[in-house]
C-alpha positions in Angstrom: 0.0 0.0 0.0 1.4 3.4 -0.9 2.3 5.7 2.0 2.4 9.4 2.1 5.8 10.5 3.2 6.4 13.2 5.8 8.0 14.0 9.1 8.2 11.1 11.7 7.1 11.3 15.3 8.9 13.9 17.5 10.6 12.9 20.7 8.2 11.7 23.3 5.9 10.1 20.7 4.0 13.2 19.7 2.9 13.0 16.0 4.8 15.6 14.0 3.0 17.7 11.3 4.3 17.0 7.9 6.5 19.7 6.5 6.0 21.4 3.1 3.0 23.4 1.9 1.4 20.5 0.1 1.3 18.2 3.1 0.9 20.7 5.9 -1.5 19.5 8.5 -1.1 15.7 7.9 0.3 13.6 10.8 2.5 10.5 10.3 3.6 7.5 12.4 7.1 6.0 12.9 6.9 4.3 9.5 5.9 7.5 7.8 2.4 6.3 7.2 -0.3 9.0 7.2 -2.6 8.9 10.2 -6.2 9.2 9.1 -9.7 8.9 10.6 -13.2 8.3 9.1 -15.0 11.4 7.9 -18.4 9.8 8.2 -20.0 7.6 10.8 -19.6 3.9 10.3 -22.6 3.3 8.1 -23.0 7.0 7.0 -22.1 6.4 3.4 -24.6 3.6 3.0 -27.3 5.7 4.7 -26.9 8.9 2.7 -26.7 6.8 -0.5 -30.2 5.4 0.3 -29.0 1.8 0.4 -29.4 1.1 4.1 -32.8 -0.1 5.4 -34.5 -1.0 8.7 -37.3 -3.2 9.9 -38.8 -3.4 13.4 -41.0 -6.2 14.7 -42.8 -6.7 18.0 -42.5 -10.4 18.4 -44.2 -12.8 20.9 -42.5 -16.1 21.6 -39.9 -16.3 18.8 -39.8 -19.8 17.4 -36.9 -22.2 17.2 -34.9 -21.7 14.0 -35.7 -25.2 12.7 -39.4 -24.5 12.5 -40.7 -23.1 9.2 -44.0 -21.8 10.5 -44.1 -18.4 12.1 -40.5 -17.6 11.5 -39.4 -14.2 12.7 -38.9 -11.6 13.3 -38.3 -9.5 11.5 -38.4 -11.9 8.5 -36.7 -10.5 5.4 -37.3 -11.9 1.9 -35.4 -11.0 -1.2 -37.8 -11.5 -4.2 -36.5 -13.1 -7.4 -35.7 -10.3 -9.9 -34.9 -7.8 -7.2 -31.5 -7.1 -8.7 -29.9 -6.7 -5.2 -28.0 -8.6 -2.6 -29.1 -8.0 0.9 -26.4 -7.7 3.5 -27.2 -7.8 7.2 -25.6 -4.9 9.0 -26.9 -4.9 12.6 -29.6 -6.1 15.0 -31.3 -4.5 18.0 -33.2 -6.1 20.8 -35.4 -4.8 23.6 -37.2 -7.3 25.9 -40.5 -6.2 27.4 -41.8 -9.5 28.8 -39.4 -12.2 29.9 -39.4 -15.8 28.7 -40.1 -18.9 30.6 -37.7 -20.8 28.4 -34.1 -19.6 28.2 -32.9 -19.4 24.7 -30.2 -17.9 22.4 -31.4 -15.4 19.8 -29.8 -15.1 16.4 -30.0 -15.2 12.6 -31.2 -18.0 10.4 -32.0 -18.0 6.7 -32.1 -19.9 3.5 -32.6 -19.9 -0.3 -35.1 -21.3 -2.7 -37.9 -19.0 -1.5 -39.1 -18.1 -5.0 -42.6 -16.9 -3.8 -43.6 -14.7 -1.0 -43.6 -16.5 2.4 -47.1 -17.6 3.5 -49.1 -16.6 6.6 -47.2 -13.4 7.0 -48.0 -10.7 9.5 -47.3 -7.1 8.6 -44.1 -5.6 9.8 -44.5 -3.1 12.7 -42.1 -0.5 11.2 -39.7 -0.4 8.2 -38.1 2.0 5.8 -35.0 3.6 4.4 -32.4 4.8 6.9 -32.2 7.9 4.7 -35.6 9.2 5.7 -37.8 9.8 2.7 -35.5 7.6 0.5 -36.7 4.9 -1.9 -38.5 1.8 -0.7 -36.5 -1.4 -0.1 -36.4 -4.1 -2.8 -36.4 -6.6 0.1 -39.7 -7.3 1.7 -40.0 -7.4 5.5 -42.6 -9.1 7.7 -43.1 -9.5 11.5 -43.4 -13.3 11.0 -44.1 -15.7 8.2 -43.9 -19.3 7.0 -41.0 -20.1 4.7 -40.8 -23.0 2.2 -37.9 -24.7 4.0 -36.9 -24.0 7.7 -33.5 -22.7 8.6 -30.7 -25.2 9.2 -28.5 -22.9 11.3 -28.5 -20.2 13.9 -25.8 -17.6 14.2 -26.4 -16.3 17.8 -26.1 -12.6 18.7 -27.9 -12.5 22.0 -29.8 -14.4 24.7 -33.1 -14.4 26.5 -33.1 -14.8 30.3 -35.9 -16.2 32.5 -35.0 -13.7 35.3 -37.1 -10.8 36.3 -37.0 -7.9 33.7 -35.9 -5.4 36.4 -33.2 -7.7 37.9 -31.7 -10.1 35.5 -32.2 -9.6 31.8 -30.6 -8.3 28.6 -32.3 -4.9 28.7 -31.7 -3.1 25.4 -29.0 -4.6 23.2 -27.3 -3.6 19.9 -25.3 -6.1 17.8 -23.1 -5.3 14.9 -23.4 -8.0 12.2 -20.6 -6.5 10.1 -22.3 -7.3 6.8 -21.1 -10.8 7.2 -24.4 -12.5 6.3 -25.8 -11.9 2.8 -28.6 -13.3 0.7 -29.5 -12.9 -3.0 -32.8 -13.0 -4.9 -34.9 -15.9 -3.7 -33.2 -15.9 -0.3 -34.5 -15.0 3.1 -33.1 -14.2 6.6 -34.8 -13.9 10.0 -34.3 -13.5 13.7 -35.0 -16.8 15.4 -34.3 -18.6 18.7 -32.5 -21.8 19.8 -35.7 -22.9 21.4 -39.2 -21.4 21.2 -39.0 -18.6 23.7 -42.5 -19.0 25.3 -44.0 -15.8 26.7 -41.3 -13.6 25.4 -42.3 -10.2 24.0 -39.6 -8.2 22.4 -39.0 -5.4 20.0 -36.4 -6.6 17.5 -34.8 -4.6 14.7 -32.7 -5.4 11.7 -30.6 -3.1 9.5 -29.5 -4.3 6.1 -27.9 -2.9 3.0 -29.0 -3.5 -0.6 -26.2 -3.7 -3.0 -26.8 -4.0 -6.8 -25.9 -7.2 -8.5 -23.2 -6.4 -11.1 
């Protein structure tokens, strides 16, 4: 990787300003590499480009990931012909009623969903993270029934049986780093390691939509 050359650190480890009119104001480390920071927030570029979306679901008793019926939520479905790949960015969780069955909460998904999932319930909230931006290509539901149940669960959180005011997760935010993606005909959903009886939680997902080149 090319490095911008300039003055090295001064004595005592304080970064020195680069000399010369063209580089004035830049700082460099001991290897003469320019020290930089992000101009925008982490997902700022995706947001202002209108490619970042959110969905919020108020879910009662999230089902085990290996059950096709009532999967969610949110449940995201990428329709055939959408022209985009959906990339999961983050998840948020706020428990309002505790579970009687302790469980892990995470992401499941699959492919081959060439028609809209059945028995869907409308999403509680969704939209473009650039408020007023274009609608998502990916459809979101509170829950729904997929053609084939998930075969995996990538955990990001847990549900406790303790009293909400004493021993619980409270409000949690989980960065998914864009590591999980699904193309047209694919789906992804929040699910549990065991059906979390009596749980009521507000769960959110952020995802980016990237054009298929």
